[in-house]
C-alpha positions as CSV (number, residue, x, y, z in Angstrom):
1,M,-14.3,-57.1,-18.8
2,N,-10.9,-58.3,-17.5
3,Q,-9.2,-55.7,-19.7
4,H,-11.3,-53.0,-18.1
5,I,-10.5,-54.3,-14.6
6,N,-6.8,-54.6,-15.5
7,R,-6.7,-51.0,-16.7
8,Q,-8.5,-49.9,-13.5
9,F,-6.1,-51.7,-11.4
10,L,-3.0,-50.3,-13.1
11,S,-4.6,-46.8,-12.8
12,S,-5.1,-47.3,-9.1
13,L,-1.6,-48.7,-8.7
14,L,-0.2,-45.7,-10.4
15,I,-1.9,-43.5,-7.8
16,T,-0.5,-45.8,-5.1
17,T,2.9,-45.6,-6.8
18,S,2.8,-41.8,-6.6
19,M,1.7,-42.0,-2.9
20,V,4.5,-44.4,-1.9
21,L,7.1,-43.0,-4.3
22,G,9.4,-42.9,-1.3
23,G,10.1,-46.6,-2.0
24,C,11.5,-45.3,-5.3
25,S,12.9,-42.2,-3.9
26,L,16.5,-41.3,-4.2
27,N,16.5,-39.3,-1.0
28,P,15.9,-41.2,2.2
29,K,14.8,-38.0,4.0
30,A,12.2,-36.8,1.5
31,E,9.6,-39.4,0.6
32,D,8.3,-37.6,-2.5
33,T,11.4,-35.8,-3.8
34,P,14.2,-37.9,-5.4
35,N,17.6,-36.3,-4.9
36,P,20.7,-37.7,-6.5
37,A,22.8,-36.3,-3.7
38,G,20.9,-38.4,-1.3
39,V,21.8,-41.5,-3.4
40,Q,25.5,-40.6,-3.2
41,E,25.3,-40.2,0.6
42,Q,23.3,-43.4,1.0
43,N,25.4,-45.6,-1.2
44,S,28.9,-44.3,-0.3
45,A,29.2,-46.9,2.5
46,A,26.6,-49.4,1.2
47,Q,28.4,-50.3,-2.0
48,T,31.7,-52.0,-2.6
49,P,33.6,-49.4,-4.6
50,I,33.2,-50.1,-8.3
51,Q,34.8,-48.2,-11.0
52,S,32.1,-47.2,-13.5
53,R,32.4,-45.3,-16.7
54,P,29.5,-43.0,-17.6
55,Q,27.3,-44.5,-20.3
56,T,27.0,-42.8,-23.7
57,I,23.9,-40.6,-23.6
58,P,21.4,-41.4,-26.3
59,K,21.0,-38.7,-28.9
60,A,17.4,-38.0,-27.7
61,A,18.8,-37.3,-24.2
62,Q,21.5,-34.9,-25.4
63,D,19.1,-32.2,-26.8
64,V,17.8,-31.0,-23.4
65,K,19.4,-31.1,-20.0
66,P,16.5,-32.2,-17.8
67,T,16.6,-32.3,-14.0
68,I,15.1,-34.4,-11.2
69,K,13.4,-31.3,-9.9
70,Q,11.6,-30.9,-13.3
71,A,10.4,-34.5,-13.2
72,N,9.2,-34.1,-9.6
73,Q,7.1,-31.0,-10.6
74,L,5.6,-32.9,-13.5
75,M,4.6,-35.8,-11.2
76,K,2.9,-33.3,-8.8
77,K,0.9,-32.0,-11.8
78,G,-0.2,-35.5,-12.8
79,R,1.8,-35.4,-16.1
80,R,3.3,-38.8,-15.3
81,M,4.4,-39.9,-18.8
82,Q,6.3,-36.7,-19.3
83,A,7.8,-37.1,-15.8
84,A,9.0,-40.5,-16.7
85,D,10.7,-39.2,-19.8
86,V,12.4,-36.4,-17.8
87,Y,13.6,-38.8,-15.1
88,Y,15.0,-41.1,-17.8
89,R,16.9,-38.3,-19.6
90,A,18.1,-36.8,-16.3
91,A,19.5,-40.1,-15.3
92,F,22.4,-39.8,-17.7
93,S,23.8,-36.9,-15.8
94,Y,24.7,-39.2,-13.0
95,P,27.2,-42.1,-12.6
96,S,26.2,-45.6,-11.6
97,P,24.5,-46.7,-9.4
98,Q,22.5,-43.4,-9.2
99,R,21.9,-43.5,-13.0
100,E,20.2,-47.0,-12.8
101,R,18.2,-46.0,-9.8
102,I,16.6,-43.1,-11.7
103,I,16.1,-45.2,-14.9
104,L,14.1,-47.7,-12.8
105,Q,12.0,-44.9,-11.4
106,A,11.1,-43.9,-15.0
107,A,10.4,-47.5,-15.9
108,E,8.2,-48.0,-12.9
109,I,6.0,-45.1,-14.0
110,T,5.6,-46.3,-17.6
111,A,4.9,-49.8,-16.4
112,S,2.2,-48.5,-14.2
113,L,0.7,-46.7,-17.2
114,G,0.8,-50.0,-19.2
115,D,3.4,-48.7,-21.7
116,K,5.3,-52.0,-22.3
117,R,7.4,-50.7,-25.2
118,K,8.7,-47.6,-23.3
119,T,9.3,-49.6,-20.2
120,Q,11.5,-52.1,-22.0
121,E,13.3,-49.4,-23.7
122,Y,14.2,-47.8,-20.4
123,L,15.2,-51.1,-18.7
124,Q,17.6,-51.9,-21.5
125,R,19.7,-48.9,-20.5
126,A,20.3,-50.2,-16.9
127,T,23.7,-51.6,-16.3
128,V,23.4,-55.1,-14.6
129,R,26.5,-54.9,-12.4
130,S,25.4,-51.5,-10.9
131,L,22.0,-52.8,-9.7
132,N,22.0,-53.5,-5.9
133,P,19.8,-56.3,-4.5
134,E,16.8,-54.0,-3.8
135,S,17.1,-52.5,-7.3
136,Q,17.1,-56.0,-8.8
137,I,13.8,-56.6,-6.9
138,R,12.4,-53.4,-8.2
139,Y,13.4,-54.5,-11.7
140,R,11.4,-57.7,-11.2
141,Y,8.5,-55.7,-9.7
142,I,8.4,-53.5,-12.8
143,N,8.3,-56.6,-15.0
144,S,5.4,-58.0,-13.0
145,L,3.4,-54.9,-13.7
146,I,3.9,-55.5,-17.5
147,A,3.0,-59.2,-17.0
148,L,-0.3,-58.1,-15.4
149,H,-1.0,-55.7,-18.2
150,D,-0.4,-58.7,-20.6
151,K,-2.8,-60.8,-18.6
152,Q,-0.1,-63.2,-17.4
153,P,-0.7,-63.5,-13.7
154,D,1.5,-66.6,-13.3
155,Q,4.4,-64.8,-14.8
156,A,3.7,-61.8,-12.6
157,M,3.8,-64.0,-9.5
158,N,7.1,-65.6,-10.6
159,F,8.7,-62.2,-11.0
160,L,7.9,-61.2,-7.4
161,P,10.0,-62.3,-4.4
162,R,8.2,-64.5,-1.9
163,R,10.0,-62.9,1.0
164,T,9.6,-59.1,1.4
165,D,10.6,-58.6,5.0
166,N,14.0,-57.4,4.0
167,L,12.8,-54.7,1.6
168,S,12.1,-51.1,2.2
169,K,8.5,-50.5,3.4
170,A,7.5,-48.6,0.3
171,L,8.8,-51.3,-2.1
172,R,7.3,-54.0,0.1
173,D,3.9,-52.4,0.0
174,K,4.0,-52.1,-3.8
175,V,5.1,-55.7,-4.3
176,E,2.3,-57.0,-2.0
177,L,-0.2,-54.9,-3.9
178,V,0.8,-56.4,-7.2
179,R,0.9,-59.9,-5.7
180,Q,-2.7,-59.6,-4.4
181,R,-3.9,-58.5,-7.8
182,A,-2.1,-61.4,-9.5
183,I,-3.7,-63.8,-7.1
184,K,-7.2,-62.4,-7.8
185,M,-6.5,-62.9,-11.5
186,G,-5.8,-66.6,-10.8
187,G,-2.0,-66.3,-10.7
188,K,0.2,-68.9,-8.9
189,Y,3.8,-69.6,-8.5
190,T,5.1,-72.1,-11.0
191,G,8.8,-72.3,-9.9
192,A,10.9,-72.5,-6.8
193,A,10.8,-69.5,-4.5
194,P,13.7,-67.1,-5.1
195,T,15.4,-65.2,-2.3
196,P,15.4,-61.4,-2.9
197,I,19.1,-60.9,-2.0
198,E,20.0,-63.7,-4.5
199,V,18.4,-62.3,-7.5
200,I,20.2,-63.4,-10.7
201,A,20.3,-61.5,-14.0
202,Q,19.3,-63.8,-16.8
203,K,19.1,-63.4,-20.6
204,P,15.8,-64.2,-22.3
205,A,15.7,-67.2,-24.6
206,R,15.8,-66.3,-28.3
207,T,14.7,-69.6,-29.6
208,T,11.4,-70.5,-31.1
209,P,8.7,-71.6,-28.6
210,T,9.4,-75.3,-29.4
211,A,13.1,-75.1,-28.7
212,P,14.5,-75.8,-25.2
213,Q,15.0,-72.8,-23.1
214,K,18.4,-72.3,-21.5
215,A,18.7,-70.0,-18.5
216,Q,21.7,-67.8,-18.0
217,Q,23.2,-66.4,-14.8
218,N,25.2,-63.3,-14.1
219,Q,26.3,-63.9,-10.6
220,T,29.4,-63.1,-8.6
221,A,30.4,-64.9,-5.5
222,H,33.6,-65.4,-3.6
223,Y,34.9,-68.5,-2.1
224,N,36.0,-68.6,1.5
225,I,39.5,-70.0,1.8
226,P,42.6,-68.8,3.6
227,P,43.8,-65.3,2.4
228,N,47.1,-66.5,0.9
229,L,45.1,-68.8,-1.4
230,R,42.0,-66.7,-1.9
231,E,43.0,-64.9,-5.1
232,Q,43.5,-68.2,-7.0
233,T,39.8,-69.0,-6.7
234,Q,38.5,-65.5,-7.5
235,R,36.8,-64.8,-10.8
236,P,39.1,-64.0,-13.7
237,P,39.6,-60.3,-14.4
238,Q,36.9,-58.9,-16.6
239,H,37.9,-57.4,-19.9
240,Q,35.9,-54.5,-21.3
241,Q,32.7,-53.7,-19.4
242,T,29.6,-53.5,-21.5
243,A,26.2,-52.5,-20.5
244,Q,23.8,-55.4,-20.4
245,P,20.0,-55.3,-20.0
246,L,18.7,-57.1,-16.9
247,P,16.0,-59.4,-18.2
248,P,13.3,-61.2,-16.2
249,V,14.4,-64.0,-13.9
250,T,13.2,-67.5,-15.0
251,P,13.9,-70.6,-13.0
252,V,16.7,-72.8,-14.0
253,Q,15.3,-76.2,-15.1
254,S,16.3,-79.0,-12.7
255,A,18.2,-81.9,-14.1
256,L,18.4,-84.5,-11.3
257,P,20.7,-87.5,-11.3
258,R,19.0,-90.9,-11.6
259,S,21.2,-92.2,-8.9
260,T,23.8,-90.8,-6.5
261,N,25.8,-93.9,-5.7
262,K,28.8,-93.0,-7.8
263,I,30.2,-89.6,-7.0
264,A,33.1,-88.2,-9.1
265,V,35.1,-85.5,-7.3
266,L,37.0,-82.9,-9.4
267,L,39.6,-81.3,-7.1
268,P,43.1,-80.0,-7.4
269,S,45.7,-82.3,-6.0
270,T,48.9,-80.3,-6.6
271,G,49.9,-76.7,-6.5
272,A,48.8,-74.1,-3.9
273,L,45.2,-75.5,-3.8
274,G,46.4,-79.1,-3.5
275,K,46.2,-79.2,0.4
276,V,42.8,-77.4,0.3
277,G,41.5,-80.1,-2.1
278,D,42.9,-82.8,0.2
279,E,40.9,-81.6,3.2
280,I,37.7,-81.2,1.1
281,Y,38.1,-84.8,-0.1
282,Q,38.7,-86.0,3.5
283,G,35.3,-84.4,4.4
284,I,33.7,-86.2,1.4
285,E,35.1,-89.5,2.4
286,S,34.0,-89.0,6.0
287,A,30.4,-88.2,5.0
288,K,30.2,-90.9,2.3
289,S,30.5,-93.6,4.9
290,Q,27.1,-92.5,6.4
291,Y,25.3,-93.6,3.2
292,G,26.5,-97.2,3.1
293,A,28.8,-99.3,1.0
294,N,26.8,-98.6,-2.2
295,T,28.0,-94.9,-2.2
296,L,31.3,-94.7,-3.9
297,S,33.6,-91.8,-4.7
298,K,36.5,-91.3,-7.1
299,R,38.8,-88.3,-7.2
300,Y,40.1,-86.7,-10.4
301,S,42.9,-84.2,-10.3
302,V,41.8,-81.1,-12.2
303,N,43.1,-77.7,-13.3
304,K,41.9,-75.1,-15.8
305,S,43.4,-76.9,-18.8
306,N,42.1,-80.4,-18.2
307,A,38.8,-79.8,-16.5
308,M,36.6,-80.9,-19.4
309,E,38.8,-83.9,-20.1
310,K,38.5,-85.1,-16.5
311,Y,34.7,-84.4,-16.4
312,Q,34.3,-86.5,-19.6
313,Q,36.5,-89.2,-18.1
314,A,34.3,-89.3,-14.9
315,V,31.2,-89.6,-17.1
316,A,32.8,-92.5,-19.0
317,D,33.6,-94.1,-15.7
318,G,29.9,-94.2,-14.9
319,A,29.6,-91.2,-12.5
320,D,26.1,-90.4,-11.4
321,I,27.0,-86.9,-10.2
322,V,30.1,-84.7,-10.2
323,V,31.3,-82.7,-7.2
324,G,33.6,-79.8,-8.0
325,P,35.6,-78.2,-9.4
326,L,36.9,-75.8,-6.8
327,D,38.6,-73.1,-8.6
328,K,36.9,-70.6,-10.9
329,G,39.2,-71.3,-13.8
330,S,38.3,-75.0,-14.0
331,L,34.6,-74.1,-13.6
332,A,34.8,-71.6,-16.4
333,T,36.3,-74.3,-18.6
334,L,33.3,-76.5,-18.0
335,M,30.9,-73.7,-18.5
336,S,32.4,-72.9,-21.9
337,Q,30.8,-76.1,-23.2
338,P,27.4,-76.3,-21.4
339,Q,25.9,-78.6,-24.0
340,A,28.5,-81.2,-23.0
341,L,27.5,-81.3,-19.4
342,R,25.1,-84.3,-19.4
343,V,25.8,-85.5,-15.8
344,P,24.7,-83.1,-13.0
345,I,27.5,-81.1,-11.3
346,L,27.6,-79.7,-7.8
347,S,30.4,-77.1,-8.2
348,L,32.3,-75.9,-5.1
349,N,32.4,-72.3,-6.4
350,Y,30.1,-70.0,-8.3
351,V,29.9,-69.1,-12.0
352,T,30.4,-65.5,-13.0
353,G,28.3,-65.3,-16.1
354,G,27.6,-67.2,-19.3
355,N,25.4,-70.2,-20.0
356,V,24.2,-72.0,-16.9
357,P,22.9,-75.5,-17.9
358,P,20.2,-77.2,-15.9
359,T,22.8,-79.7,-14.8
360,L,24.7,-77.2,-12.7
361,Y,24.2,-76.7,-8.9
362,Q,26.4,-74.3,-7.0
363,F,27.8,-74.5,-3.5
364,G,30.5,-72.7,-1.6
365,L,31.3,-70.8,1.6
366,S,30.5,-67.1,0.8
367,P,31.9,-64.5,3.3
368,E,29.4,-62.0,1.9
369,D,26.5,-64.2,3.0
370,E,27.9,-64.1,6.5
371,A,28.1,-60.3,6.4
372,R,24.5,-60.1,5.3
373,Q,23.3,-62.4,8.1
374,I,25.1,-60.2,10.6
375,A,23.3,-57.2,9.2
376,E,19.9,-58.9,9.7
377,F,20.8,-60.1,13.1
378,S,22.0,-56.8,14.5
379,V,19.0,-54.8,13.1
380,N,16.6,-57.3,14.6
381,R,18.3,-56.5,17.9
382,Q,17.5,-52.8,17.4
383,Q,21.2,-52.0,16.8
384,N,20.4,-49.9,13.7
385,H,23.2,-47.4,13.8
386,G,26.6,-49.0,13.1
387,V,30.2,-48.5,12.0
388,I,32.4,-50.7,9.8
389,I,36.1,-51.4,10.1
390,A,37.7,-53.7,7.5
391,P,41.1,-54.3,5.9
392,D,42.1,-52.1,3.0
393,S,41.9,-55.0,0.5
394,N,39.5,-56.3,-2.1
395,W,38.3,-58.9,0.4
396,G,37.7,-56.3,3.1
397,K,35.9,-54.0,0.8
398,R,33.6,-56.8,-0.5
399,L,32.7,-57.7,3.1
400,A,32.1,-54.1,4.1
401,G,30.0,-53.5,1.0
402,A,27.9,-56.6,1.5
403,F,27.3,-55.7,5.2
404,A,26.5,-52.1,4.6
405,Q,24.1,-52.8,1.7
406,A,22.1,-55.4,3.7
407,Y,22.2,-53.3,6.8
408,Q,20.8,-50.2,5.1
409,Q,18.1,-52.3,3.3
410,R,16.8,-53.4,6.7
411,G,16.7,-49.8,8.0
412,G,20.1,-49.5,9.5
413,T,22.4,-46.5,9.1
414,V,26.1,-46.8,8.6
415,L,27.6,-43.8,10.5
416,N,31.2,-44.3,9.5
417,S,33.5,-46.8,7.7
418,H,37.3,-47.2,7.9
419,F,39.7,-49.5,6.0
420,Y,42.8,-50.2,8.0
421,S,46.3,-51.0,6.6
422,K,48.4,-54.1,7.0
423,S,50.7,-52.5,9.6
424,P,49.5,-53.2,13.2
425,V,51.2,-49.9,14.4
426,T,48.4,-48.0,12.6
427,Y,45.5,-49.9,14.3
428,L,45.0,-47.5,17.2
429,K,44.9,-44.6,14.8
430,S,42.4,-46.5,12.6
431,V,40.1,-47.3,15.6
432,R,40.1,-43.7,16.7
433,S,39.4,-42.5,13.2
434,L,36.5,-44.9,13.0
435,L,35.0,-43.9,16.3
436,A,35.4,-40.2,15.6
437,G,32.4,-40.4,13.3
438,A,30.5,-42.9,15.4
439,T,28.3,-40.8,17.7
440,G,25.2,-42.7,18.4
441,A,26.6,-46.0,17.1
442,K,25.0,-49.2,18.5
443,M,27.4,-51.8,16.9
444,V,30.6,-52.4,15.1
445,F,31.1,-54.7,12.1
446,L,34.6,-56.0,12.0
447,A,36.2,-57.8,9.1
448,A,39.5,-59.4,10.1
449,S,41.7,-62.4,10.3
450,P,42.4,-64.1,13.7
451,T,45.6,-62.1,14.2
452,Q,44.1,-58.8,13.2
453,A,41.0,-59.4,15.3
454,R,43.1,-60.2,18.4
455,L,44.8,-56.8,18.1
456,L,41.7,-54.7,17.1
457,R,39.2,-56.1,19.6
458,P,41.1,-54.8,22.7
459,L,41.6,-51.4,21.0
460,L,37.8,-51.2,20.3
461,K,37.0,-52.2,23.9
462,D,39.4,-49.6,25.2
463,Q,38.2,-46.8,23.0
464,A,34.4,-47.7,22.8
465,G,33.7,-49.6,26.0
466,L,30.8,-52.0,25.7
467,L,29.9,-51.2,22.1
468,P,28.9,-54.6,20.6
469,V,31.3,-56.0,18.0
470,Y,30.2,-58.4,15.2
471,A,32.5,-60.3,12.9
472,T,32.4,-63.2,10.4
473,S,33.9,-66.6,11.0
474,H,37.3,-65.4,9.6
475,I,38.3,-64.1,13.1
476,Y,38.6,-67.7,14.3
477,S,40.9,-70.4,13.0
478,G,38.5,-73.2,14.1
479,R,41.0,-74.6,16.6
480,E,41.0,-73.7,20.3
481,D,43.7,-71.3,21.3
482,E,42.6,-69.9,24.7
483,S,45.7,-67.9,25.5
484,N,45.4,-65.9,22.3
485,D,41.7,-66.0,21.7
486,I,40.9,-64.4,25.1
487,D,41.5,-61.1,23.3
488,L,38.4,-62.0,21.2
489,D,36.1,-62.2,24.3
490,G,32.7,-60.7,23.7
491,I,32.8,-60.6,19.9
492,I,29.7,-62.0,18.3
493,Y,30.5,-63.9,15.1
494,T,29.0,-66.3,12.6
495,E,30.1,-69.9,12.7
496,I,29.3,-73.2,11.1
497,P,27.6,-75.8,13.3
498,W,30.3,-78.4,12.8
499,I,33.0,-76.2,14.4
500,L,30.8,-75.5,17.4
501,K,29.8,-79.1,17.9
502,N,33.4,-80.3,17.6
503,K,35.3,-77.5,19.4
504,S,36.9,-79.8,21.8
505,S,37.5,-82.7,19.4
506,E,40.9,-83.8,18.2
507,S,39.6,-83.8,14.7
508,L,39.8,-80.0,14.6
509,T,43.4,-79.9,15.7
510,E,44.3,-82.3,12.9
511,L,42.8,-80.2,10.2
512,K,44.3,-77.0,8.7
513,Y,41.1,-75.9,7.0
514,P,38.3,-77.4,9.1
515,R,35.5,-75.4,7.5
516,L,36.5,-76.8,4.1
517,F,36.4,-80.3,5.6
518,A,32.8,-79.5,6.6
519,L,32.2,-78.2,3.0
520,G,33.2,-81.6,1.7
521,M,30.8,-83.3,4.1
522,D,27.9,-81.1,3.1
523,S,28.7,-81.6,-0.6
524,V,27.9,-85.3,-0.2
525,M,24.7,-84.6,1.7
526,I,23.6,-82.1,-0.9
527,A,24.4,-84.4,-3.8
528,K,22.3,-87.2,-2.1
529,N,19.4,-84.8,-1.5
530,L,19.1,-82.6,-4.6
531,S,15.6,-83.7,-5.2
532,Q,14.4,-82.5,-1.8
533,L,16.3,-79.2,-2.2
534,T,14.7,-78.5,-5.5
535,Q,11.3,-78.9,-3.8
536,N,12.2,-76.1,-1.4
537,Q,13.1,-78.3,1.6
538,R,15.8,-77.4,4.1
539,L,18.6,-79.6,5.4
540,A,20.6,-79.5,8.6
541,G,24.1,-79.3,7.3
542,Q,27.6,-79.1,8.8
543,T,28.1,-75.7,7.3
544,G,24.7,-74.3,8.2
545,Q,21.0,-74.8,7.5
546,I,21.0,-75.6,3.8
547,S,18.5,-74.5,1.2
548,M,18.5,-73.9,-2.6
549,N,17.3,-70.9,-4.5
550,Q,15.7,-70.7,-7.9
551,Q,19.0,-70.5,-9.7
552,H,20.4,-73.7,-8.1
553,R,22.6,-71.7,-5.7
554,I,23.0,-73.3,-2.3
555,Q,22.3,-71.0,0.6
556,R,23.4,-71.4,4.2
557,Q,22.1,-70.0,7.5
558,L,24.9,-70.0,10.1
559,E,24.8,-69.9,13.8
560,F,26.1,-67.2,16.1
561,A,28.8,-67.6,18.7
562,T,30.9,-65.6,21.0
563,F,34.1,-66.0,23.1
564,I,34.2,-66.4,26.8
565,N,37.6,-66.7,28.4
566,G,39.1,-67.5,25.1
567,K,36.6,-70.3,24.3
568,T,33.8,-70.3,21.8
569,A,30.2,-70.4,23.1
570,N,27.2,-71.1,20.9
571,L,24.5,-68.4,20.8
572,G,22.3,-70.2,18.3
573,N,20.8,-68.5,15.2
């Protein structure tokens, strides 16, 4: 009986999929006709430029040169399995990320028809690094269809995101349809709620059912420190790129500390990051006092070569939890021996792949998160046509890409993007070039340092009048400087609560990196409240509203502020 109902549901879902194929469409203007050219136009501003080599086309895909148009015609005739095959083979005529988008369209059709083998075959050809956040949700949605076909409603529920408000309408409708069917089959969530934008690619366990399952993450994040030090905490350069299948997401098991009284801190104390480590540790010491005399901390000076040695020394000294390391090199050293990480770690950076043990929790100040929050905020204010101006650097392109991607996912349109050079004499030309393609723009997203923002903001005001300008916290040093910051008047930007609460305090003037001081304070709060965070609770932190996703990644919701007569003014969140 259930099998009959399940087939009936999948059949009806396939009809719905055909009706709402716009959610899987490659052309934003044509709901039922995928068009790779539409993808190129849509993603040119939305994606951070990524060099991608075309995949080797399977032999079966080399015999015929199928087209998207042929696949569309087959769909209209109701020959869906054949259409899926044509979509799949046509995909290899396009580079990433268009290729992966078309492959997912083929997989969605076969999943709706209940063909698990063919669906998995298609999904294995998708390149992980080329899937944008909405495509990652689509990947999970496809797996939820297969789970329903296998009569696994709990698994189907866990594949689906709990929040769908930031998805395209067509995909949101399909996700909700599958969710309702899973609920009717008795499905329920068995893990912490994931956030769609933070979907992590994980590799399925290959052990026997009785062996412990170890989750893996493939996540990139960038740590927010001053530009001259930033490169030292970026992920190491990748070697050869290889296509990896994007398997289902499963929750990372939580390994909680039995006590949090003894906190070991792994931070650099020498070199370029030594001063950064000092201010983070000052924040830790400041916050520690709020928890009484029983909470103790000890600092260990670490680098890439001695990170494991220092971790083991901290464990031998009786540490309940380890905070740090800060730099990606030291973190990679620890992750190279995940089985040795018995005491929980709250890292101050993010892993970029490999084994992620249940003892690892990840925290940092991600500029991309701020860009995404600005995208959501501006679209909610009906400012859904925007332009982007950012420095011509890896950092600038990452911020521009993160903003554009989130902005478009929420229904916004990026009218133009411009990357300006280091030379201020070119700024006026850059602003004019940006605004030349900005007819109908409702907002500007600006990525800049304080000095750059003070020069660009007056130019934008002169050339574009009252057009709203949004920026991340990087435009403000965190210390009051009215005579210079008056040039920032009117900019709306993201800011951590601690800066806004202490803007007139002497403590800000004494710190070189005030936001990293706040990071240190929040690291203690998070370490002391890991149990609550794993239960999906939120905390009011110094760096924002704190929560944790399914992969143990700490997420922050910042506040918005502006400048009035050179002084910051809180706008809330």
